[in-house]
C-alpha positions as CSV (number, residue, x, y, z in Angstrom):
1,M,0.0,0.0,0.0
2,P,1.2,3.6,-0.4
3,A,3.1,5.1,2.4
4,K,1.2,7.5,4.6
5,I,0.2,10.5,2.5
6,D,2.2,13.6,3.2
7,P,-0.3,16.3,4.6
8,A,1.4,18.8,2.2
9,V,0.2,16.6,-0.7
10,L,-3.4,16.7,0.6
11,D,-3.2,20.5,1.1
12,A,-2.0,20.9,-2.5
13,L,-4.8,18.8,-3.8
14,V,-7.3,20.9,-1.9
15,A,-5.8,24.2,-3.0
16,R,-5.9,23.2,-6.7
17,A,-9.5,21.9,-6.4
18,L,-10.7,25.0,-4.6
19,A,-9.0,27.3,-7.1
20,E,-10.6,25.5,-9.9
21,D,-14.1,26.0,-8.4
22,I,-13.9,29.4,-6.8
23,G,-11.7,31.2,-9.3
24,S,-12.0,34.9,-8.6
25,G,-14.7,34.5,-6.0
26,D,-18.1,32.9,-5.1
27,V,-20.2,35.6,-6.7
28,T,-23.5,34.1,-5.6
29,S,-22.7,33.9,-1.9
30,E,-21.0,37.3,-2.0
31,A,-24.2,38.8,-3.4
32,T,-26.7,37.1,-1.0
33,V,-25.0,36.1,2.3
34,P,-23.9,38.8,4.8
35,V,-20.1,38.7,5.4
36,E,-20.6,38.3,9.1
37,Q,-23.1,35.5,8.9
38,R,-22.1,32.2,10.6
39,A,-23.6,28.8,10.0
40,R,-23.5,25.1,10.8
41,A,-23.3,22.5,8.1
42,R,-23.8,18.8,8.3
43,I,-22.8,16.2,5.7
44,T,-25.0,13.1,5.6
45,Q,-24.5,9.7,4.0
46,K,-27.7,8.8,2.1
47,A,-26.8,5.4,0.8
48,P,-25.1,2.3,2.2
49,G,-21.3,2.3,1.8
50,V,-17.9,2.9,3.3
51,I,-16.9,6.5,4.1
52,Y,-13.4,7.6,3.2
53,G,-11.8,11.0,2.5
54,L,-12.7,13.0,5.6
55,Q,-9.2,14.5,5.7
56,L,-9.6,16.1,2.3
57,A,-13.2,17.3,3.1
58,E,-12.1,18.9,6.4
59,R,-9.1,20.6,4.7
60,C,-11.5,22.2,2.2
61,F,-13.4,24.0,4.9
62,L,-10.3,24.9,6.9
63,A,-8.6,26.3,3.9
64,L,-11.3,28.9,3.6
65,D,-12.0,29.4,7.3
66,P,-9.1,28.3,9.5
67,A,-11.1,29.0,12.6
68,A,-14.0,26.6,11.6
69,S,-14.8,23.8,14.0
70,L,-15.2,20.3,12.7
71,T,-16.8,17.2,14.3
72,R,-16.5,13.7,12.8
73,L,-19.8,11.8,13.1
74,S,-18.8,8.7,11.2
75,P,-15.8,6.3,11.2
76,E,-13.8,5.7,8.0
77,G,-13.3,2.3,6.5
78,I,-16.4,0.8,8.0
79,W,-19.6,-0.3,6.2
80,R,-22.6,1.6,7.4
81,E,-26.1,2.0,6.1
82,R,-26.7,5.8,6.3
83,G,-26.3,8.6,8.8
84,P,-24.4,11.8,9.7
85,V,-20.8,12.0,8.6
86,L,-19.3,15.4,9.4
87,E,-20.4,18.7,11.1
88,I,-18.8,22.0,10.4
89,E,-19.3,25.4,12.1
90,G,-17.9,28.6,10.7
91,R,-18.3,31.5,8.4
92,A,-21.3,30.9,6.1
93,R,-19.6,32.2,3.0
94,A,-16.6,29.9,3.5
95,L,-18.9,26.8,4.1
96,L,-20.8,27.5,0.9
97,A,-17.6,28.0,-1.1
98,A,-16.0,24.8,0.1
99,E,-19.2,22.7,-0.1
100,R,-18.9,21.2,-3.6
101,T,-15.2,20.6,-3.5
102,A,-15.5,18.8,-0.1
103,L,-18.4,16.7,-1.3
104,N,-16.6,15.9,-4.6
105,F,-13.6,14.5,-2.7
106,L,-15.7,12.6,-0.2
107,Q,-18.2,11.2,-2.6
108,R,-15.5,10.0,-5.0
109,L,-13.2,8.4,-2.4
110,S,-16.1,6.9,-0.5
111,G,-17.4,5.4,-3.8
112,V,-14.0,3.7,-4.4
113,A,-13.9,2.4,-0.8
114,T,-17.5,1.1,-1.2
115,L,-16.9,-0.7,-4.5
116,T,-13.8,-2.2,-3.1
117,H,-15.6,-3.5,0.0
118,R,-18.3,-5.1,-2.2
119,C,-15.6,-6.9,-4.2
120,V,-13.8,-8.0,-1.1
121,T,-17.0,-9.3,0.4
122,S,-17.8,-11.2,-2.8
123,V,-14.6,-13.3,-2.5
124,A,-14.7,-13.9,1.2
125,G,-13.7,-17.4,2.1
126,T,-11.3,-17.8,-0.8
127,P,-7.5,-17.1,-0.9
128,A,-8.0,-14.4,-3.4
129,R,-7.1,-10.8,-2.6
130,I,-8.5,-7.8,-4.5
131,L,-5.9,-5.5,-6.1
132,D,-6.3,-2.1,-7.6
133,T,-4.5,-0.9,-10.8
134,R,-2.9,2.2,-12.2
135,K,-6.2,3.1,-13.9
136,T,-6.7,6.1,-11.5
137,T,-7.8,9.7,-11.9
138,P,-4.7,11.8,-12.8
139,G,-3.4,13.6,-9.7
140,L,-5.6,11.5,-7.3
141,R,-3.7,8.2,-7.4
142,L,-2.4,8.2,-3.8
143,V,-5.8,9.1,-2.3
144,E,-7.7,6.7,-4.5
145,K,-5.3,3.9,-3.6
146,A,-5.7,4.8,0.0
147,A,-9.5,4.5,-0.4
148,V,-9.0,1.0,-1.9
149,V,-7.2,0.0,1.3
150,A,-10.0,1.6,3.4
151,G,-12.4,-0.7,1.6
152,G,-10.4,-3.8,2.4
153,G,-8.5,-4.1,-0.8
154,T,-4.8,-4.4,-1.5
155,N,-2.6,-2.0,-3.5
156,H,-0.7,-3.2,-6.5
157,R,2.3,-1.1,-7.5
158,V,1.8,2.7,-6.9
159,G,3.5,3.6,-10.2
160,L,6.1,2.5,-12.6
161,F,8.8,2.8,-10.0
162,D,8.0,0.3,-7.2
163,A,7.4,-3.1,-9.0
164,I,8.2,-4.7,-12.3
165,L,5.3,-5.7,-14.6
166,I,6.5,-7.2,-17.9
167,K,3.9,-7.0,-20.6
168,E,3.9,-8.2,-24.3
169,N,5.7,-5.1,-25.6
170,H,8.4,-5.4,-23.0
171,V,9.0,-9.0,-23.9
172,T,9.2,-8.1,-27.6
173,L,11.7,-5.2,-27.0
174,A,13.8,-7.3,-24.6
175,G,14.2,-10.2,-27.0
176,G,12.0,-12.8,-25.3
177,V,10.5,-13.9,-22.0
178,A,13.8,-15.4,-20.6
179,A,15.8,-12.2,-21.5
180,A,13.2,-9.9,-20.0
181,L,12.9,-11.8,-16.8
182,A,16.7,-12.1,-16.4
183,R,17.2,-8.4,-17.0
184,A,14.5,-7.4,-14.6
185,A,15.7,-9.7,-11.8
186,A,19.3,-8.6,-12.2
187,D,18.6,-4.9,-12.4
188,H,16.2,-4.8,-9.3
189,P,17.0,-7.7,-6.9
190,G,14.4,-8.1,-4.2
191,M,11.7,-6.2,-6.1
192,L,8.5,-8.0,-7.2
193,V,8.8,-9.2,-10.8
194,E,5.6,-10.0,-12.6
195,I,5.1,-11.1,-16.2
196,E,1.9,-11.2,-18.3
197,A,0.7,-14.4,-19.8
198,E,-2.3,-14.9,-22.1
199,T,-2.1,-18.7,-22.6
200,L,-1.1,-21.7,-20.6
201,A,1.9,-22.1,-22.9
202,E,3.1,-18.6,-21.9
203,V,2.7,-19.5,-18.2
204,G,4.9,-22.6,-18.7
205,E,7.5,-20.5,-20.5
206,A,7.6,-18.0,-17.8
207,L,8.0,-20.6,-15.1
208,E,10.8,-22.3,-17.0
209,A,12.6,-19.1,-17.5
210,W,12.4,-18.0,-13.9
211,A,13.5,-21.3,-12.6
212,T,16.8,-21.0,-14.5
213,L,17.8,-17.7,-12.9
214,A,20.7,-18.0,-10.5
215,P,20.2,-16.6,-6.9
216,E,22.5,-13.7,-7.7
217,D,20.2,-12.7,-10.5
218,G,17.4,-12.2,-8.1
219,S,15.6,-15.5,-8.1
220,G,14.9,-15.0,-4.4
221,S,12.7,-12.0,-5.1
222,G,8.9,-12.3,-5.5
223,F,7.6,-13.7,-8.8
224,R,4.1,-13.3,-10.0
225,I,2.3,-14.2,-13.3
226,L,-0.5,-12.1,-14.6
227,L,-3.1,-14.3,-16.2
228,D,-4.6,-11.9,-18.7
229,N,-8.2,-12.4,-19.9
230,M,-8.3,-16.2,-19.1
231,D,-11.7,-17.9,-18.6
232,P,-12.3,-19.9,-15.3
233,D,-11.2,-23.2,-16.9
234,E,-7.9,-21.7,-18.0
235,L,-7.4,-20.1,-14.6
236,R,-7.9,-23.4,-12.9
237,A,-5.5,-25.1,-15.2
238,A,-2.9,-22.4,-14.6
239,V,-3.2,-22.8,-10.8
240,T,-2.6,-26.6,-11.3
241,L,0.3,-26.0,-13.6
242,V,2.0,-23.5,-11.4
243,A,1.5,-25.5,-8.2
244,G,2.7,-22.7,-5.9
245,R,5.9,-21.9,-7.8
246,A,4.6,-18.3,-8.4
247,E,1.9,-16.1,-7.3
248,L,-1.0,-15.8,-9.7
249,E,-3.0,-12.7,-10.5
250,A,-6.1,-12.8,-12.6
251,S,-7.0,-9.8,-14.7
252,G,-9.6,-9.1,-17.3
253,G,-12.6,-6.8,-16.7
254,F,-14.3,-8.7,-13.9
255,S,-17.5,-7.5,-12.3
256,L,-19.3,-8.1,-9.0
257,E,-21.3,-10.8,-10.8
258,T,-18.3,-12.7,-12.0
259,I,-15.6,-12.1,-9.4
260,R,-16.5,-14.9,-7.1
261,T,-16.2,-17.5,-9.9
262,V,-12.7,-16.2,-10.6
263,A,-11.8,-16.4,-6.9
264,D,-12.9,-20.0,-6.7
265,T,-10.3,-21.0,-9.3
266,G,-7.6,-20.7,-6.6
267,V,-5.7,-17.6,-7.9
268,D,-3.9,-15.4,-5.3
269,F,-5.0,-12.0,-6.6
270,I,-7.7,-10.5,-8.7
271,S,-7.0,-7.1,-10.2
272,V,-10.0,-4.8,-10.7
273,G,-9.4,-1.6,-12.7
274,A,-13.0,-0.6,-12.1
275,L,-12.2,0.1,-8.4
276,T,-10.7,3.4,-9.4
277,H,-11.9,4.1,-13.0
278,S,-15.6,3.2,-12.7
279,A,-16.6,3.3,-9.0
280,P,-20.0,5.2,-8.6
281,A,-19.9,8.1,-6.2
282,L,-21.5,7.5,-2.8
283,D,-24.6,9.6,-2.3
284,L,-23.9,12.4,0.3
285,S,-25.5,15.7,0.9
286,L,-24.8,18.9,2.9
287,L,-27.4,20.9,4.6
288,L,-26.6,24.3,6.2
289,E,-28.4,26.3,8.9
290,P,-27.7,29.8,10.1
291,I,-26.3,30.5,13.6
Protein backbone atom coordinates (compact mmCIF):
# COMPACT_ATOMS: atom_id res chain seq x y z
CA MET A 1 0.00 0.00 0.00
CA PRO A 2 1.19 3.60 -0.44
CA ALA A 3 3.10 5.09 2.44
CA LYS A 4 1.18 7.51 4.64
CA ILE A 5 0.24 10.46 2.48
CA ASP A 6 2.17 13.63 3.24
CA PRO A 7 -0.25 16.29 4.58
CA ALA A 8 1.37 18.76 2.21
CA VAL A 9 0.20 16.59 -0.70
CA LEU A 10 -3.36 16.71 0.62
CA ASP A 11 -3.18 20.48 1.08
CA ALA A 12 -1.95 20.91 -2.48
CA LEU A 13 -4.82 18.77 -3.83
CA VAL A 14 -7.32 20.86 -1.91
CA ALA A 15 -5.77 24.15 -3.00
CA ARG A 16 -5.92 23.20 -6.69
CA ALA A 17 -9.48 21.93 -6.43
CA LEU A 18 -10.73 25.03 -4.60
CA ALA A 19 -8.98 27.35 -7.05
CA GLU A 20 -10.62 25.50 -9.95
CA ASP A 21 -14.09 25.95 -8.43
CA ILE A 22 -13.92 29.37 -6.79
CA GLY A 23 -11.73 31.21 -9.27
CA SER A 24 -11.97 34.94 -8.60
CA GLY A 25 -14.72 34.46 -6.01
CA ASP A 26 -18.09 32.91 -5.12
CA VAL A 27 -20.23 35.64 -6.65
CA THR A 28 -23.52 34.07 -5.56
CA SER A 29 -22.66 33.93 -1.86
CA GLU A 30 -21.02 37.35 -1.98
CA ALA A 31 -24.24 38.77 -3.41
CA THR A 32 -26.66 37.06 -1.02
CA VAL A 33 -24.96 36.15 2.27
CA PRO A 34 -23.88 38.81 4.81
CA VAL A 35 -20.12 38.72 5.38
CA GLU A 36 -20.55 38.34 9.14
CA GLN A 37 -23.06 35.47 8.91
CA ARG A 38 -22.07 32.22 10.62
CA ALA A 39 -23.59 28.81 9.95
CA ARG A 40 -23.53 25.14 10.85
CA ALA A 41 -23.31 22.52 8.10
CA ARG A 42 -23.83 18.77 8.30
CA ILE A 43 -22.78 16.19 5.72
CA THR A 44 -25.03 13.12 5.65
CA GLN A 45 -24.53 9.71 4.04
CA LYS A 46 -27.70 8.84 2.12
CA ALA A 47 -26.84 5.36 0.78
CA PRO A 48 -25.11 2.28 2.22
CA GLY A 49 -21.35 2.25 1.85
CA VAL A 50 -17.91 2.94 3.29
CA ILE A 51 -16.87 6.50 4.12
CA TYR A 52 -13.37 7.62 3.18
CA GLY A 53 -11.83 11.02 2.46
CA LEU A 54 -12.67 13.01 5.59
CA GLN A 55 -9.17 14.50 5.75
CA LEU A 56 -9.63 16.11 2.34
CA ALA A 57 -13.16 17.28 3.08
CA GLU A 58 -12.06 18.86 6.36
CA ARG A 59 -9.13 20.58 4.68
CA CYS A 60 -11.49 22.18 2.17
CA PHE A 61 -13.41 23.95 4.92
CA LEU A 62 -10.31 24.86 6.95
CA ALA A 63 -8.58 26.29 3.89
CA LEU A 64 -11.33 28.92 3.60
CA ASP A 65 -12.01 29.35 7.32
CA PRO A 66 -9.06 28.29 9.49
CA ALA A 67 -11.15 28.99 12.60
CA ALA A 68 -13.96 26.59 11.60
CA SER A 69 -14.76 23.80 14.04
CA LEU A 70 -15.23 20.26 12.72
CA THR A 71 -16.76 17.20 14.35
CA ARG A 72 -16.55 13.75 12.78
CA LEU A 73 -19.78 11.83 13.14
CA SER A 74 -18.77 8.70 11.25
CA PRO A 75 -15.77 6.35 11.22
CA GLU A 76 -13.82 5.73 8.01
CA GLY A 77 -13.32 2.30 6.48
CA ILE A 78 -16.44 0.76 8.03
CA TRP A 79 -19.57 -0.35 6.16
CA ARG A 80 -22.60 1.58 7.39
CA GLU A 81 -26.10 2.02 6.07
CA ARG A 82 -26.66 5.78 6.35
CA GLY A 83 -26.29 8.64 8.78
CA PRO A 84 -24.43 11.84 9.68
CA VAL A 85 -20.79 12.04 8.62
CA LEU A 86 -19.29 15.44 9.45
CA GLU A 87 -20.44 18.66 11.13
CA ILE A 88 -18.77 21.99 10.42
CA GLU A 89 -19.34 25.36 12.09
CA GLY A 90 -17.85 28.58 10.74
CA ARG A 91 -18.30 31.53 8.41
CA ALA A 92 -21.27 30.89 6.14
CA ARG A 93 -19.60 32.15 2.98
CA ALA A 94 -16.63 29.86 3.54
CA LEU A 95 -18.85 26.83 4.13
CA LEU A 96 -20.78 27.50 0.95
CA ALA A 97 -17.63 28.03 -1.11
CA ALA A 98 -16.03 24.80 0.14
CA GLU A 99 -19.20 22.67 -0.06
CA ARG A 100 -18.94 21.24 -3.57
CA THR A 101 -15.21 20.56 -3.50
CA ALA A 102 -15.47 18.83 -0.12
CA LEU A 103 -18.37 16.69 -1.32
CA ASN A 104 -16.61 15.87 -4.59
CA PHE A 105 -13.60 14.47 -2.74
CA LEU A 106 -15.70 12.64 -0.17
CA GLN A 107 -18.21 11.16 -2.64
CA ARG A 108 -15.47 10.02 -5.03
CA LEU A 109 -13.24 8.38 -2.44
CA SER A 110 -16.14 6.85 -0.52
CA GLY A 111 -17.36 5.40 -3.81
CA VAL A 112 -13.97 3.74 -4.38
CA ALA A 113 -13.94 2.37 -0.83
CA THR A 114 -17.51 1.12 -1.19
CA LEU A 115 -16.94 -0.74 -4.47
CA THR A 116 -13.75 -2.25 -3.06
CA HIS A 117 -15.65 -3.46 0.01
CA ARG A 118 -18.28 -5.09 -2.20
CA CYS A 119 -15.59 -6.93 -4.19
CA VAL A 120 -13.75 -8.05 -1.06
CA THR A 121 -17.00 -9.31 0.44
CA SER A 122 -17.78 -11.21 -2.77
CA VAL A 123 -14.57 -13.26 -2.54
CA ALA A 124 -14.66 -13.85 1.22
CA GLY A 125 -13.66 -17.39 2.14
CA THR A 126 -11.29 -17.80 -0.82
CA PRO A 127 -7.53 -17.12 -0.85
CA ALA A 128 -7.96 -14.35 -3.43
CA ARG A 129 -7.11 -10.77 -2.56
CA ILE A 130 -8.52 -7.80 -4.47
CA LEU A 131 -5.94 -5.55 -6.14
CA ASP A 132 -6.28 -2.10 -7.65
CA THR A 133 -4.45 -0.93 -10.80
CA ARG A 134 -2.87 2.23 -12.22
CA LYS A 135 -6.19 3.14 -13.88
CA THR A 136 -6.66 6.09 -11.54
CA THR A 137 -7.75 9.70 -11.88
CA PRO A 138 -4.66 11.76 -12.82
CA GLY A 139 -3.42 13.58 -9.73
CA LEU A 140 -5.56 11.54 -7.32
CA ARG A 141 -3.74 8.20 -7.41
CA LEU A 142 -2.45 8.23 -3.83
CA VAL A 143 -5.80 9.11 -2.28
CA GLU A 144 -7.71 6.70 -4.52
CA LYS A 145 -5.35 3.88 -3.62
CA ALA A 146 -5.74 4.79 0.05
CA ALA A 147 -9.51 4.50 -0.45
CA VAL A 148 -9.01 0.99 -1.86
CA VAL A 149 -7.20 0.01 1.34
CA ALA A 150 -9.97 1.60 3.42
CA GLY A 151 -12.43 -0.66 1.59
CA GLY A 152 -10.40 -3.77 2.43
CA GLY A 153 -8.49 -4.09 -0.85
CA THR A 154 -4.76 -4.38 -1.52
CA ASN A 155 -2.64 -1.96 -3.50
CA HIS A 156 -0.75 -3.16 -6.54
CA ARG A 157 2.27 -1.06 -7.52
CA VAL A 158 1.80 2.65 -6.89
CA GLY A 159 3.49 3.56 -10.16
CA LEU A 160 6.12 2.45 -12.64
CA PHE A 161 8.85 2.77 -10.01
CA ASP A 162 8.00 0.30 -7.24
CA ALA A 163 7.37 -3.05 -8.96
CA ILE A 164 8.17 -4.70 -12.30
CA LEU A 165 5.32 -5.75 -14.58
CA ILE A 166 6.54 -7.18 -17.89
CA LYS A 167 3.94 -7.03 -20.63
CA GLU A 168 3.90 -8.18 -24.25
CA ASN A 169 5.65 -5.08 -25.59
CA HIS A 170 8.42 -5.36 -22.98
CA VAL A 171 9.00 -9.00 -23.95
CA THR A 172 9.24 -8.08 -27.62
CA LEU A 173 11.69 -5.25 -27.00
CA ALA A 174 13.81 -7.29 -24.55
CA GLY A 175 14.20 -10.18 -26.97
CA GLY A 176 11.97 -12.77 -25.34
CA VAL A 177 10.54 -13.94 -22.01
CA ALA A 178 13.80 -15.35 -20.63
CA ALA A 179 15.77 -12.23 -21.52
CA ALA A 180 13.15 -9.92 -20.05
CA LEU A 181 12.95 -11.83 -16.75
CA ALA A 182 16.72 -12.12 -16.41
CA ARG A 183 17.22 -8.41 -16.99
CA ALA A 184 14.46 -7.43 -14.59
CA ALA A 185 15.66 -9.68 -11.77
CA ALA A 186 19.29 -8.65 -12.20
CA ASP A 187 18.60 -4.91 -12.35
CA HIS A 188 16.25 -4.83 -9.34
CA PRO A 189 17.04 -7.68 -6.92
CA GLY A 190 14.43 -8.06 -4.21
CA MET A 191 11.72 -6.21 -6.14
CA LEU A 192 8.53 -7.98 -7.17
CA VAL A 193 8.79 -9.24 -10.75
CA GLU A 194 5.56 -9.96 -12.58
CA ILE A 195 5.07 -11.08 -16.16
CA GLU A 196 1.92 -11.18 -18.25
CA ALA A 197 0.71 -14.44 -19.81
CA GLU A 198 -2.28 -14.86 -22.12
CA THR A 199 -2.05 -18.65 -22.60
CA LEU A 200 -1.05 -21.69 -20.58
CA ALA A 201 1.93 -22.12 -22.88
CA GLU A 202 3.14 -18.65 -21.91
CA VAL A 203 2.65 -19.52 -18.23
CA GLY A 204 4.87 -22.57 -18.68
CA GLU A 205 7.49 -20.54 -20.55
CA ALA A 206 7.60 -17.95 -17.77
CA LEU A 207 7.97 -20.62 -15.07
CA GLU A 208 10.78 -22.33 -16.95
CA ALA A 209 12.63 -19.08 -17.54
CA TRP A 210 12.35 -17.96 -13.92
CA ALA A 211 13.55 -21.35 -12.62
CA THR A 212 16.82 -21.00 -14.54
CA LEU A 213 17.80 -17.73 -12.88
CA ALA A 214 20.72 -18.02 -10.47
CA PRO A 215 20.21 -16.62 -6.95
CA GLU A 216 22.53 -13.70 -7.69
CA ASP A 217 20.23 -12.73 -10.54
CA GLY A 218 17.39 -12.20 -8.11
CA SER A 219 15.59 -15.53 -8.07
CA GLY A 220 14.89 -15.01 -4.38
CA SER A 221 12.68 -12.02 -5.08
CA GLY A 222 8.94 -12.27 -5.50
CA PHE A 223 7.63 -13.70 -8.75
CA ARG A 224 4.08 -13.34 -10.02
CA ILE A 225 2.34 -14.24 -13.27
CA LEU A 226 -0.49 -12.07 -14.56
CA LEU A 227 -3.13 -14.29 -16.17
CA ASP A 228 -4.65 -11.93 -18.70
CA ASN A 229 -8.22 -12.45 -19.94
CA MET A 230 -8.33 -16.17 -19.14
CA ASP A 231 -11.66 -17.90 -18.57
CA PRO A 232 -12.29 -19.85 -15.33
CA ASP A 233 -11.25 -23.19 -16.86
CA GLU A 234 -7.95 -21.70 -18.02
CA LEU A 235 -7.39 -20.08 -14.63
CA ARG A 236 -7.90 -23.41 -12.85
CA ALA A 237 -5.50 -25.09 -15.25
CA ALA A 238 -2.91 -22.37 -14.59
CA VAL A 239 -3.25 -22.84 -10.83
CA THR A 240 -2.63 -26.57 -11.28
CA LEU A 241 0.32 -26.00 -13.62
CA VAL A 242 2.04 -23.46 -11.40
CA ALA A 243 1.50 -25.49 -8.21
CA GLY A 244 2.66 -22.72 -5.92
CA ARG A 245 5.87 -21.89 -7.80
CA ALA A 246 4.64 -18.35 -8.43
CA GLU A 247 1.87 -16.06 -7.27
CA LEU A 248 -1.00 -15.82 -9.72
CA GLU A 249 -2.98 -12.70 -10.53
CA ALA A 250 -6.14 -12.83 -12.65
CA SER A 251 -6.99 -9.78 -14.72
CA GLY A 252 -9.61 -9.05 -17.35
CA GLY A 253 -12.59 -6.79 -16.69
CA PHE A 254 -14.26 -8.70 -13.88
CA SER A 255 -17.53 -7.51 -12.35
CA LEU A 256 -19.27 -8.07 -9.03
CA GLU A 257 -21.29 -10.77 -10.78
CA THR A 258 -18.26 -12.73 -12.01
CA ILE A 259 -15.56 -12.09 -9.45
CA ARG A 260 -16.55 -14.94 -7.11
CA THR A 261 -16.22 -17.46 -9.92
CA VAL A 262 -12.71 -16.17 -10.58
CA ALA A 263 -11.77 -16.36 -6.90
CA ASP A 264 -12.94 -19.96 -6.69
CA THR A 265 -10.33 -21.00 -9.26
CA GLY A 266 -7.60 -20.65 -6.62
CA VAL A 267 -5.72 -17.58 -7.89
CA ASP A 268 -3.91 -15.45 -5.32
CA PHE A 269 -4.98 -12.04 -6.59
CA ILE A 270 -7.70 -10.49 -8.73
CA SER A 271 -6.96 -7.05 -10.16
CA VAL A 272 -9.99 -4.84 -10.73
CA GLY A 273 -9.43 -1.63 -12.66
CA ALA A 274 -13.03 -0.59 -12.05
CA LEU A 275 -12.23 0.11 -8.41
CA THR A 276 -10.70 3.41 -9.45
CA HIS A 277 -11.91 4.06 -12.98
CA SER A 278 -15.61 3.23 -12.65
CA ALA A 279 -16.64 3.35 -9.01
CA PRO A 280 -19.96 5.22 -8.62
CA ALA A 281 -19.90 8.12 -6.19
CA LEU A 282 -21.45 7.48 -2.79
CA ASP A 283 -24.57 9.60 -2.27
CA LEU A 284 -23.86 12.36 0.27
CA SER A 285 -25.53 15.70 0.94
CA LEU A 286 -24.77 18.86 2.90
CA LEU A 287 -27.42 20.94 4.64
CA LEU A 288 -26.64 24.31 6.22
CA GLU A 289 -28.42 26.32 8.91
CA PRO A 290 -27.66 29.85 10.09
CA ILE A 291 -26.33 30.50 13.57
